[in-house]
N, C-alpha and C positions, 0 to 999 in steps of 0.2 A: 530403742526409741520407735514408737509407732508414729509414723509421719503421715498418716492418712488424714485428710481434712475431716473434722468432726469426731475423730477417735479420742479415747481417753489419753490424757497427756500427763507428763511428770512436771510438777510445778514446785518451785522452791520459794518459800516464804521467809523473809528476813525482817525481824523486828525485835528490838531489845526489850520491849514490853511483852513478857510471856503471855499475859492474859489476852492482849490484842492479837499477838501473833498466832496463838492457838485458835483464836476465834476465826481469823482469816483462813487458816489451814483447814479447819473443820468445814467452813463454807465451800472451799475448793473441793473437798472430798464429797460433799453433798451433791456437787455438780457432776460427779462421776469420774473425777480426775484423781491422780495419786499426788499427795502433797508431802513434802519434806519441810521441816521447820528448823531454823537456827536463830539464836539471838545475836550471833557474832558475824559481822560482815566479812571479816577475814576468813572465817571458816566457810562462809558461803562461796567465796572465790575458790577455795580449795576444793569444795564439793563439786563446783562446776567443771573443774579440770579432771575429775575422776569419775563423775556420773553424768549420764545424759539427762538434761532438762530442756523442756521446750519453752519455759516462761519463768521469769523471776518477778515476784511481787515484794517490794521493799518499802519500809518506812523511810521518811526523809530525815528526821532528826534522831540520830543514834550517837551514843557516847564515843565509840572508838572510830567510827567512819560514817560520814553522812551519806544519805542515799544518792545524792548527785555524784559524789566521788565514786561510789560503788557502781552506779549506772555507767559512768564513763569508762571504768576499768573493764566492765563486762562487754560494753560496745566495742572496745579496742581488741579484746581477746576473742570474743565470740559474737560477732555482729548478727548472726542468725538467731540469737536468743533475745527476744524482746523483753523489755523491763517496764513494769507499771509501778509508778511511784505514788505512795500514799502520804498525806500530811495533814496534821491538824491545824497548821498555821500557814495557810495558803496566801501567796502574794504573787503579783504579776512577775516580779523579779525571780522568785524561786521557780515558778512555772517555766519561764523562759530558760533559766539555767538548766532545768531538768531536760527540756527538749533539746537544748544544745549538746547536752552530755549524751544524747542518744536514746532518751526515754521514749517508749511508744505512747504512753498515756500518763496523765497526771491527775489524780483524784483527791478530793478533799474529804477528810473525816468529819463527822461520821459518814461513812460511804453508804450510799443507797445500794441495796443488794442487787436490784435490777440493773443499775448502772454498772456495778462491778462485774456482774455476770456477762453483760454485753461487752465490756472492755476485755475481759478474759477471752471470750470467743473470738473477738476481732484480732486480738494480739496473737492468739494461737494460729489463726488463719494467715496473718501477716508473716509469722515465722515460718509456717509451712511453705508459703510462696517464696520467701527468701531462700530457703534451702533448695526448693525446686529450681530456682534460677541458677544457683551455684552448681547444681547437678547438671543442668542443661548446658551451662557455659563450659563445664569440664568436658562434657560429651562432645560439644562443638569443637573444643580445642584438640580433642584426640582424633578428629576425623583425618583419615589418611586414604590415599596418598596425596590428595590435593585439597587445598583450602577452599577451592571453588566448589567442590562437590560435597554438600552437607547432607548427612543422613547415615544411619547405621542399620537400616532395614535389610532384609535378605536381598531385595532387588538392587539396593544401592551397593551392597557388598559385592554382588556379582558384577555390577557396572564398574566399580573400582578395580576389580581383578582384571576385567577385560581391557579397560583403558590403560592400566599399567603394563599389561603384556604387549598391547599394540604400540604403546609409546616407545618400547625398546626396539622397534623396527622402523623402517622408513616406508612401510606399506601405505598405499592410498586408502583412505577411510571414508565411508559413507555413514553419517550420523542421522538416524531417523527418529521421529517422535512427534507427538502432538505439539501445537503451538504453546509456548510457555513452560515447556518441560526443562529448558536449560541446555539446548543443543550447543549453543556457542560456548557455554561454560565447560561442557565436555571437551570441545575442541581445544579450548585454552588449557584444560588439564592435560590433555595428550601432549600438547606443545610443551607445557611446563615440565613434564616428566621425561621428555625426549632429549636426545643429544643436541637438538636444535634450540634448546631453551634459551641459549644466549643470543639467538637471532631474533628478528622481528616477527611478531604475530600480526598478520594483515587480514582483515575481513571485509567482505563486500556482500551486500544483499542483492542478489541478481534480480529480485522482483522490484527493487526500488530504483533501479537505474533504467532509463529509457533504452529500448532495444538498440537504437542507432548510436548510442553512446557507450554501450557495454563493451564493444570490441576495443575502443580506445582506452577505456578504464582498465581493462585486463592486460592488453598487449602494448599499450602506449601508442604514440603517434610521433611523426616527424614534423618539423616546422613547415607550415603551409599545406599540410595534408587536407585540411578543410578550412572553411571561412575563418573560424575563430582560433585556428591553430597558429598563434603568433610565435610560440616557442614549442620545442619538442618536449616530450615527457616519457619516462621509461615504462610506465604501466605497473600494475600491481604484481604481476608474476616476477618481474625483475626487482621491484621494491622488497619482495619477500625473500630475496636471496639469503640463504643461510638459515632461513626460518620456516614459517608455516603460512600457507594461504588458505583461508576458509572461504569457500563459495557457498554462502548461505542461500537457501531456497533455490537450489540448482535446478529443480524441476520446472522453474519458470523461465529458464533460458530458452530462447527461440532456437528452432532446429538448425538454422544456418550457422548460428553461433556454436551450437553443439559440435558441428563438424570441425570447426576451427579449434575448439577446445580439445577434441579428441586428438587431432594432429599435434597440438602443443604437448599433450601428455605423452604421446608416443615418441616424439622427437626430442623432447626436453628443450625446445626452442620456441620462440615466438617471433612473429614478424609484425613490427609496429605498423599502424595504419599509415599508408603513403610511403612506407619504407621499401627498400629493395634487397634487404639482407636479413638473415635470421639472427636473432640475439639469444644466446643460451641463458638458461636460468637454473638455479639450484634451490628449489623450494619444495617442501612437502605439501601436497594438495589434499585438503579435506573437504568433502561435500556434505551439505546438511539439507534436509527437507522434511516437511510435515506431510508430504504427499506419498502415495504408493507408486514408486517409480516403475515397478513391474507392471502395474495396470497402465501406466502411461506408455510403456514399451508396447504392450499389447494393442493399445489404441493408436500407435504410431506417432505419439506426441513426444516421445523421448527415444533417442537412438539406443538400440540394443547393445551395439558395440561400445558406446560410451558408458552405458550402465555397468557392463562387466569390467571396464577399465577403472571406474571410480569405486566400485563396490567390492574391492579386494577383501576388505574387512567391513562388515556391517555392525554398527553399534546402535542398538535400540535403547533409547532413553525411556525409562518407565514413567507412566503418568503418576500424578500425586495420589490418585485414588488407589493405585496399585501398591503404594507404599505409605499407607496412612500412619504407620508407626513413626514416620519421619516428620509428621505435621508439627508435633510439639518442639522438636529440635530445631526445625526450620523457623518456627514462629519465634523462638527465643533468639535465634541467630539474627532475624530481622529486627526484633525488638531492641537488641543491643545496638544495632546500626542506627536506628532512627532515634533512639533516646540520645545518643551522642550527637546526632545531626541537629535535633530540635532543642537540645539542652534541657530536656524535661526529666523530672524525677519519677520514673515509672519502674517498679521493681519486678513486675510479672503479670500473669494472667489469673483471673478468678477461675476456680475449677469449673464452674458452669460454662464460662466462655470457652475454656479449653475443650470441654466435652462437645460443645456445639461445633467447634472448628474441626474436631476429629470426625464427627458424623457427616459433615458436609462433603459433597462429591468433588468440589474444586474443578469445574470444567475448564477454567483458565490455568490450571496447574500451579506451579511454583510462582509464576508471575502474578497470578491472582492473589495468592496467599501473601506475597510481599506487599501488594497494593493494600490488602486488608489490614495488615499490621501497621503500615505507614499511616493509614487513615485513622486507626484506633489510637495510635500514639499522639497524633496531631490533635484529636478531638477530646480525649479523656480529660476529666477534671480531677481525677484521683491518682494515687500512685499504683493503682491496679487496673488492668484492662478488664472491664466487665462485659457481660453479654450485651448491654446497651450501647457499648462502643463499637460493636460489630455492624457491618452493613445489614440491611433488612433481609436480603436474600439468604444470608447465613443464619440470622436469628429465627427466621420462619421456615427454614428448610426442613422438609420431611422426607426421609429416605423412602424410595419406592419399594413397595411390597407387592410384586406381581401375584394376582389371584388366579387360581385355576378355575376353569369353567366346570359346571357340574359334570359334564360329560368326561372331561379330563380327569377330574377327581375320582370318578368311579372306574376309570379304565386303568387298572393297576398294571404297571409295567416296570421292568428293571431300568436302572440308570443308563446302562449301555444301550438298551432299546430306545429310551427317550433321546439319548444323544444321537443315535443313528437316524431317527425320524426327523429331528430338528435339523441335522446336517443336510439331509435330503431335501427338506422343505426350503432351506436357505438357497441351496444350489438351484432348485427349481425356480425360485423367485428371481434369481439373477441370471437366468438363462444359461446355467452351467459354467459361468465365468468364475474360475477358481480364485483369481486375485480378488474380485469383488466379494466373493463368499468369505474369503479369509478376513477381509477388512470388516465385514458385517459381524463376523464371529469374534473379532478381536484376536485373531491368530496370525502367525506368519505363514507363508505358503508351505514351508517345509512341514510344519506341524499339521496343516490341513492334509497334505499328501500322505503323511503317516497314518492319519485317521482313516483316509479313504482306502489305503492299502490294507489296514487292519480289517476294515469292513469287508473288502473284497475277499480277504483271506478267510474271514468267518463264513461268508457265503459259500466259498469253495468247499470248506470243511462240511458245511451243512448239506451241500449237494452230494458230496461223497458219501456221507452217512445215509442220505435218502436213497442213493443208488444201491448201496450195500444192502439196505433194508429190503428194497424191491427184489434184489437177486436172491436174498434169503427166503422171501415169500414165495418166489417162483419155484425155488427148489423144494 
């Protein structure tokens, strides 16, 4: 079965009038499709179980089985194969009966050829989308090791592998990545695959809590510790006992609080605000941030000793533009969620909408894609998400195509030389700050250092060759 939109399809025609049945089959072939014809509805059902067909066109009134019954049996056994019902005796009752039985379309004889051609094209597209939905749902269902992490691209497979390995330990983890990439979902996946899965998962956004309240939130307080402290409370470190504590946006934590957090991680105890004794806790701590903590360390806005304490294992969450292969799977995942939530009958995406979604750069990452699908499901008036249902920024998006200047175009150089010059240019622009250079280049610092070492090694080899040449010339 060729399941590409617009490709030639295999269509089964069922009509107990051989003259009319062959006429429809001949018309189907003229459209460029392959047609099989049978006068017997029972034989049609048998053919559908042994041969791949993308569409059935059936007459309504037949001696051994009427078209509505045939349509209902096809819909029950193969719901991804649409059925067009033809009849010479149309009535509102029969039309409603056909649609309730699962017919895609209901046409009256003599059928206008343009109408039939359009109906066939739409039915084939509808069937293609239904099969694509089933495929994507199956792929979403096979995602491992965590239901929270959807995607099967290479970047996501590497993320799955790393999270499953780190989940087997109790090491402190730092999750990094742009806003909207799903850092909290990664933290939940690590918790869910760990030996602490039976315990609580507690999360706090350090940027959302006023600085003067953050210590009380994390470490708790005793009764009377401050004006509104009418009762004592344990704090999130203690609440997370036996489980996992996520410190989201940890880079926003004030320096004074960082010192107290470092001591808590080292001693595995906390002192509630206003208290005079240490309270032990047993929670795995995971930090998350969209910032470059190493740059914050260099600018003295984040403690270096705390960085090395929380960054025992660093998990980098890829951006959506780095895993465009996952856009379709994620879109279907969100479609299923919002169709259920809104109670709407939406079966999938039109191919042009999918193509535009794949081409888009998704600066807001997975969160932006989720918002896009929610909006599309809420606003669509059909059973298919079309390009008109997408936000304007996605409909009108044009991928950037950097153009070289005439001077650059005529200056022929190797890729390695181009890489070297660009690397030096970026370092010069950021004043030699390697952390900032790595961020501009989209690299981690280790990769940047390897590139610089390789460049220095190449220069050393070149100098050695030059010196050897001079010695040879002198001799």
